[in-house]
C-alpha positions in Angstrom: -16.3 -3.4 1.0 -18.8 -0.9 2.4 -16.4 1.9 3.3 -15.1 2.3 -0.2 -11.5 2.7 -1.2 -8.6 3.9 0.9 -8.8 7.1 -1.2 -12.4 7.6 0.0 -11.2 7.2 3.6 -8.3 9.6 3.1 -10.8 12.2 1.7 -12.7 12.0 5.0 -10.0 11.8 7.6 -7.3 13.7 5.8 -4.5 11.9 7.7 -4.1 8.4 8.9 -2.1 8.0 12.1 1.0 5.8 11.9 -0.4 2.9 13.9 -3.3 2.6 11.6 -1.1 3.1 8.6 1.1 0.2 9.8 -2.1 -2.0 9.9 -3.1 -1.0 6.4 0.5 -1.6 5.1 0.6 -5.0 6.8 -2.6 -6.1 5.2 -1.6 -4.9 1.8 1.8 -6.6 2.1 0.2 -9.9 3.1 -2.0 -9.6 0.1 0.9 -8.9 -2.2 2.9 -11.9 -0.7 -0.1 -14.1 -1.4 -0.6 -12.8 -5.0 3.1 -13.1 -5.8 4.0 -16.4 -4.1 0.7 -18.3 -4.4 -1.0 -16.9 -7.5 2.1 -15.8 -9.4 0.5 -12.4 -10.1 2.1 -8.9 -10.0 -0.6 -6.3 -9.4 1.3 -3.3 -11.0 -1.2 -0.6 -9.9 -1.3 -0.5 -6.1 -2.7 2.9 -5.0 -5.3 4.2 -2.5 -8.2 4.0 -5.0 -7.4 0.3 -5.6 -7.5 -0.7 -1.9 -11.0 -1.4 -0.7 -11.9 -1.3 3.0 -14.9 -2.6 4.9 -16.4 -1.5 8.2 -14.4 -4.1 10.1 -11.1 -2.7 8.8 -10.3 -5.4 6.3 -8.2 -4.1 3.4 -8.5 -5.8 0.0 -6.6 -5.3 -3.2 -8.7 -4.6 -6.3 -8.5 -3.7 -10.0 -6.4 -6.3 -11.6 -6.8 -4.8 -15.0 -3.1 -4.2 -15.4 -1.8 -7.1 -13.4 0.5 -9.6 -15.0 1.2 -13.3 -14.6 4.7 -14.1 -13.7 6.4 -16.0 -16.5 9.2 -17.3 -14.3 10.3 -17.4 -10.7 12.2 -14.2 -11.2 9.0 -12.2 -10.7 9.8 -9.4 -13.2 8.0 -7.7 -16.0 9.5 -5.1 -18.3 6.5 -3.2 -19.5 5.4 0.1 -18.0 1.8 -0.1 -16.8 0.1 1.6 -13.9 -0.3 5.1 -12.4 2.7 7.3 -12.9 2.9 8.9 -9.4 2.9 5.4 -7.8 5.5 3.8 -10.1 9.1 3.5 -9.4 11.5 5.8 -11.3 12.8 3.1 -13.6 9.2 2.3 -14.6 7.1 -0.6 -13.4 9.7 -2.5 -11.4 8.6 -1.7 -7.9 5.5 -3.0 -6.2 7.3 -2.4 -3.0 8.0 1.2 -3.8 4.3 1.6 -4.6 3.5 0.4 -1.1 5.8 3.0 0.4 4.5 5.7 -1.8 0.9 4.7 -1.0 1.9 4.9 2.6 3.2 8.4 2.1 0.2 9.4 0.2 -2.0 8.3 3.1 -0.1 10.5 5.4 0.2 13.6 3.3 -2.7 13.5 0.9 -0.4 14.7 -1.9 1.6 13.0 -4.6 4.3 10.9 -3.1 7.5 12.5 -1.8 10.1 11.9 0.8 8.4 11.8 4.3 8.9 14.9 6.3 10.6 14.9 9.7 7.2 14.6 11.5 7.2 10.8 10.9 8.8 8.3 13.1 12.2 6.9 12.2 10.7 3.4 11.5 8.3 4.8 9.0 11.0 6.8 7.2 13.2 3.7 7.1 10.2 1.7 5.8 9.7 4.2 2.9 13.5 4.3 2.2 13.6 0.5 2.1 10.9 0.6 -0.6 11.9 3.4 -2.9 15.5 2.4 -3.7 16.1 3.1 -7.4 17.8 -0.3 -7.9 15.1 -3.0 -7.5 17.8 -5.3 -6.0 18.3 -2.9 -3.1 14.6 -2.9 -2.2 13.1 -5.2 0.4 10.6 -7.8 -0.7 7.0 -7.8 0.5 7.8 -10.7 2.8 10.9 -8.9 4.2 8.8 -5.7 4.7 6.4 -7.7 6.9 9.3 -8.0 9.3 10.3 -4.3 9.1 10.4 -2.4 12.4 7.6 -0.1 11.2 5.2 -3.0 10.8 6.4 -4.8 13.9 6.3 -1.7 16.1 2.5 -1.9 16.2 2.0 -5.7 16.0 1.3 -6.1 19.7 -0.9 -3.0 20.1 -4.1 -4.8 19.1 -5.1 -2.0 16.8 -8.5 -2.2 15.2 -8.8 -0.4 11.9 -12.5 -1.0 12.1 -12.8 1.6 14.9 -11.4 4.2 12.6 -13.3 3.3 9.4 -16.5 2.2 11.2 -17.2 5.7 12.3 -16.9 7.1 8.8 -19.7 7.7 6.4 -19.9 5.1 3.6 -19.0 6.6 0.2 -21.8 7.8 -2.0 -21.8 6.5 -5.5 -23.3 9.1 -7.8 -24.4 7.7 -11.2 -22.7 9.4 -14.2 
């Protein structure tokens, strides 16, 4: 993952345009669907620094230190673990809210908040679908893959590798 984390990329580009943001979100959602449905794992700390990107534009989820195995098909854990700014208001209940907030973070390079009017209605709807206080009102990762924001750019043949391939690889400074 030679381009470092999404946080590294954000530091360089300052703002990720919505089409590329949709590509990133789609890849992360696909990873979350796999983790949850196939591996029965809840990550619990999705944030830009835990999303690694290579020069081809592949996005991978990393840092499973606070992940949890699902004990039942309900897919729920009751403990609070993770990074506060990326957690849902009721604690650790919302991987989906984390995705929306990560998306907002990518656009604004600030702690998550409601998207400003400068964003397309589909993106605002995407974020709103994720940050509902009641987890039962949120869309699942699988449902979010069918959201108009993700679908809007599906046929555009966007290559995230073009964006990240032109960036300088991060420099790791020994501590």
